C-alpha positions as CSV (number, residue, x, y, z in Angstrom):
1,M,205.1,164.3,158.5
2,I,206.0,168.0,158.1
3,P,206.9,169.6,161.5
4,T,205.2,172.5,163.1
5,G,208.2,174.3,164.6
6,I,210.7,176.6,162.9
7,F,213.3,173.8,162.3
8,I,212.9,170.9,160.0
9,P,215.2,167.8,160.4
10,P,217.2,167.0,157.3
11,D,215.4,163.6,156.7
12,D,212.0,165.3,156.8
13,A,213.3,168.0,154.4
14,L,214.5,165.4,152.0
15,R,211.2,163.5,152.0
16,G,209.3,166.8,151.5
17,V,211.6,167.8,148.5
18,E,211.1,164.3,146.9
19,R,207.3,164.6,147.3
20,G,207.3,168.1,145.9
21,E,205.9,169.5,149.2
22,L,208.8,171.8,150.0
23,V,210.9,174.5,148.2
24,V,214.5,174.8,149.4
25,I,216.0,178.2,149.4
26,D,219.8,178.2,149.7
27,I,221.1,181.6,150.9
28,R,224.8,180.6,151.3
29,P,227.5,182.3,149.0
30,F,227.0,181.3,145.4
31,S,230.3,179.5,145.2
32,K,229.2,177.1,148.0
33,Y,225.8,176.6,146.5
34,A,227.2,175.8,143.0
35,R,229.7,173.4,144.5
36,S,227.0,171.3,146.3
37,H,223.5,171.9,147.4
38,I,220.3,170.1,148.3
39,P,218.6,168.6,145.2
40,R,216.3,171.1,143.4
41,A,217.3,173.9,145.8
42,V,217.2,177.4,144.3
43,W,219.8,180.0,145.1
44,L,218.7,183.4,146.5
45,Y,221.0,186.4,146.8
46,F,219.6,187.9,150.0
47,W,220.7,191.5,149.4
48,D,218.5,191.8,146.4
49,F,215.7,192.4,148.9
50,T,217.4,195.7,149.9
51,E,218.3,198.9,148.3
52,H,222.0,198.0,148.5
53,E,222.6,199.1,144.9
54,K,221.7,202.6,146.0
55,G,224.1,202.5,149.0
56,M,221.3,201.7,151.5
57,P,222.0,198.0,152.5
58,S,219.5,198.2,155.4
59,K,216.5,199.6,153.5
60,P,214.0,197.0,152.2
61,K,212.7,197.4,148.7
62,D,209.0,197.9,148.1
63,P,207.1,194.7,148.8
64,M,205.9,194.4,145.2
65,E,209.6,194.4,144.1
66,I,210.5,191.8,146.7
67,A,207.5,189.7,145.4
68,R,208.9,190.0,141.9
69,I,212.3,188.8,143.1
70,L,210.8,185.8,144.9
71,G,208.6,184.9,142.0
72,K,211.5,185.1,139.6
73,N,213.4,182.6,141.8
74,G,210.6,180.1,141.7
75,I,209.0,180.9,145.0
76,A,205.2,181.4,145.7
77,R,203.7,182.7,148.9
78,E,201.8,179.4,149.2
79,D,205.0,177.3,149.1
80,H,206.3,175.7,152.2
81,A,209.9,177.1,152.2
82,V,213.0,175.6,153.8
83,I,216.0,177.9,154.2
84,A,219.3,176.1,153.8
85,Y,222.3,177.8,155.4
86,D,225.6,177.0,157.2
87,K,227.2,178.2,160.4
88,M,228.6,181.2,158.6
89,S,225.3,182.3,157.2
90,I,222.8,181.8,160.1
91,G,222.4,185.6,160.3
92,I,221.3,185.9,156.7
93,A,219.1,182.8,157.2
94,S,217.3,184.5,160.1
95,Y,216.9,187.7,158.0
96,T,215.6,185.7,155.1
97,Y,213.1,184.1,157.5
98,W,211.9,187.6,158.6
99,Y,211.5,188.8,155.0
100,L,209.5,185.8,154.1
101,E,207.3,186.3,157.2
102,Y,206.9,189.9,156.4
103,M,205.8,189.1,152.9
104,G,203.2,186.6,154.3
105,Q,204.8,183.3,153.4
106,E,202.5,180.5,154.6
107,R,205.1,178.2,156.1
108,I,208.8,178.7,156.7
109,Y,211.5,176.4,158.1
110,L,215.1,176.6,158.9
111,L,217.1,173.4,158.0
112,K,218.0,171.9,161.4
113,G,221.7,171.7,161.8
114,G,222.2,173.6,158.5
115,M,224.1,172.1,155.6
116,E,226.8,170.7,158.0
117,E,224.2,168.3,159.4
118,W,222.9,167.5,155.9
119,E,226.3,166.6,154.7
120,A,227.2,164.7,157.9
121,R,224.2,162.4,157.4
122,G,225.4,161.6,153.9
123,L,222.2,162.9,152.3
124,P,222.1,163.6,148.5
125,L,223.7,166.6,147.0
126,E,223.8,168.2,143.6
127,R,226.3,170.4,141.8
128,G,225.7,173.3,139.5
129,V,222.8,175.7,139.3
130,V,219.1,175.0,139.3
131,K,217.2,177.1,136.9
132,P,213.9,178.0,138.7
133,T,210.5,178.0,137.1
134,P,209.1,181.5,137.7
135,K,205.9,181.7,139.8
136,E,203.5,184.5,140.8
137,Y,204.2,185.7,144.3
138,R,201.1,187.5,145.8
139,P,202.3,189.2,149.0
140,A,200.2,189.5,152.1
141,V,202.4,192.0,153.9
142,R,202.6,191.7,157.7
143,E,203.3,195.3,158.8
144,N,202.9,194.3,162.5
145,I,206.4,192.8,162.5
146,R,208.2,195.8,161.1
147,S,209.1,199.0,163.0
148,T,209.8,202.3,161.3
149,I,212.1,205.3,162.1
150,E,209.0,207.3,163.1
151,E,208.1,204.7,165.7
152,V,211.7,204.3,166.9
153,V,212.0,208.1,167.3
154,R,208.9,208.2,169.5
155,I,210.4,205.4,171.7
156,A,213.7,207.2,171.9
157,R,212.0,210.4,173.1
158,G,209.9,208.5,175.6
159,E,206.6,209.2,173.7
160,D,205.9,205.6,173.0
161,R,206.1,202.7,175.5
162,A,208.4,199.9,174.3
163,L,211.6,198.0,175.0
164,I,214.2,198.6,172.3
165,L,217.1,196.2,172.1
166,D,220.5,197.0,170.5
167,V,221.7,193.7,169.1
168,R,225.3,194.8,168.4
169,T,228.6,194.6,170.2
170,Y,229.5,196.5,173.4
171,E,232.0,198.6,171.4
172,E,229.3,199.6,168.9
173,H,226.8,200.3,171.6
174,V,229.1,202.7,173.5
175,G,230.4,204.4,170.3
176,A,234.0,203.1,170.5
177,M,233.5,201.3,167.1
178,Q,231.8,203.0,164.2
179,T,230.0,200.8,161.6
180,T,227.3,203.3,160.6
181,P,227.3,207.0,159.5
182,R,227.6,208.1,163.2
183,P,228.8,206.1,166.2
184,G,226.7,205.4,169.3
185,R,223.2,204.1,170.0
186,I,219.6,205.0,169.9
187,P,218.6,206.6,173.2
188,R,216.8,204.3,175.8
189,S,218.1,201.2,174.0
190,I,219.4,198.2,176.0
191,L,222.4,196.3,174.7
192,A,221.8,192.6,174.0
193,H,224.9,191.0,172.4
194,P,224.1,189.0,169.3
195,S,226.0,186.0,170.6
196,I,223.4,185.3,173.3
197,F,220.7,185.0,170.5
198,L,223.0,182.7,168.5
199,Q,223.4,180.5,171.5
200,A,219.7,180.4,172.1
201,I,218.8,179.5,168.5
202,N,221.3,176.6,168.8
203,G,219.3,175.2,171.7
204,D,221.1,176.7,174.7
205,R,218.4,176.9,177.4
206,E,220.5,179.0,179.7
207,A,221.0,181.6,177.0
208,L,217.2,181.7,176.4
209,E,216.6,182.1,180.2
210,K,219.0,185.1,180.3
211,I,217.1,186.7,177.4
212,L,213.7,186.2,179.1
213,K,215.2,187.6,182.3
214,L,216.3,190.7,180.4
215,V,212.9,191.2,179.0
216,G,211.4,190.5,182.4
217,D,208.0,192.0,183.0
218,K,208.1,193.8,179.7
219,R,207.5,190.6,177.7
220,S,203.8,191.6,177.1
221,E,204.9,195.1,175.9
222,K,206.1,196.0,172.5
223,I,209.8,195.1,171.8
224,V,211.8,196.5,168.9
225,T,215.1,195.0,167.8
226,Y,217.8,196.9,165.8
227,C,221.5,196.5,165.0
228,A,223.6,198.2,162.2
229,T,221.8,196.9,159.1
230,G,219.1,194.5,160.4
231,E,220.9,191.1,160.1
232,R,221.8,190.6,163.8
233,A,218.5,192.2,164.9
234,S,216.6,189.7,162.8
235,L,218.2,186.8,164.8
236,A,216.9,188.4,168.0
237,W,213.5,188.8,166.4
238,L,213.5,185.2,165.4
239,V,214.5,183.9,168.9
240,L,212.0,186.2,170.7
241,T,209.1,185.4,168.5
242,K,209.5,181.8,167.4
243,I,211.4,180.3,170.3
244,A,210.5,182.5,173.3
245,G,207.0,182.8,172.0
246,L,206.6,186.6,172.5
247,I,203.9,188.1,170.3
248,N,204.6,191.8,170.1
249,V,208.1,191.9,168.7
250,K,209.1,194.1,165.7
251,L,212.3,194.3,163.7
252,Y,213.6,197.8,162.6
253,P,215.2,196.6,159.4
254,E,216.8,200.0,158.5
255,S,218.3,199.9,161.9
256,F,221.1,202.2,163.2
257,Y,222.4,202.7,159.7
258,E,219.3,204.8,158.9
259,Y,218.8,206.3,162.3
260,S,222.5,207.5,162.5
261,S,222.3,209.1,159.1
262,K,219.6,211.5,160.3
263,K,221.8,214.3,161.7
264,D,218.9,215.9,163.6
265,L,218.3,212.8,165.7
266,E,219.8,212.5,169.2
267,I,222.4,209.7,169.7
268,E,223.8,208.4,173.0
269,S,227.3,207.2,173.5
270,G,229.6,206.2,176.4
271,E,228.8,203.7,179.2
272,P,225.3,202.5,179.1
273,R,222.9,203.8,181.7
274,T,220.7,200.6,181.6
275,Q,221.4,196.9,182.1
276,V,223.2,195.0,179.4
277,L,223.2,191.4,178.2
278,L,226.6,190.3,177.1
């Protein structure tokens, strides 16, 4: 039986692959994938979804171009997709999940326990590279899970009601560490350290309770997550939507990399004026 949550146990994933019911997408570094991967798994280079070739690693490509990339890699929107990852790539796994959701993928799972659990159970592995059979990917874009710089600017200026979460480190939030064109943070944003979301996605109930306490009575309002280039913020989006069950959460994929590159936009720095979640 195929599960209904976001995680699929390794044994269920294996049965789904053997029956042709699941497509496994491995997003780990290519060297790890080529050394050993789940049978029939296709390898996907996540950053192909972005304009990284143009020096804009946080900007998504046009949805039709993303659809072409997915189809070339043997993925159709109707496929039930399983994302294979390891402990080092959970951030990219969550970002891949968001991109697939954004494109309208019908069913998406994360491999429970990652490749570490798969290998610990002694489940079958293959070496080499799977050559995918191209498919047609017909996107059904879900714009309601994506925020834009225009929306974020309205929130920062107090013209739009929303909770905006900065999913970076304290040093980045206060401007002591620069990882983007300008240091600092988006005005009115609240710091929520990425580690708390990592704990929550790994089943830590206390961490989830802390997140819900931070959201508080704003859980029915719009929430926007951002970081430097979208990866860490996608983990927050995943936890808030798929684990906490909040329905009005958006990811700002371009994140602070784009915002801080606009020299006319106000940036805050120094000690935060609002509560933080470390």
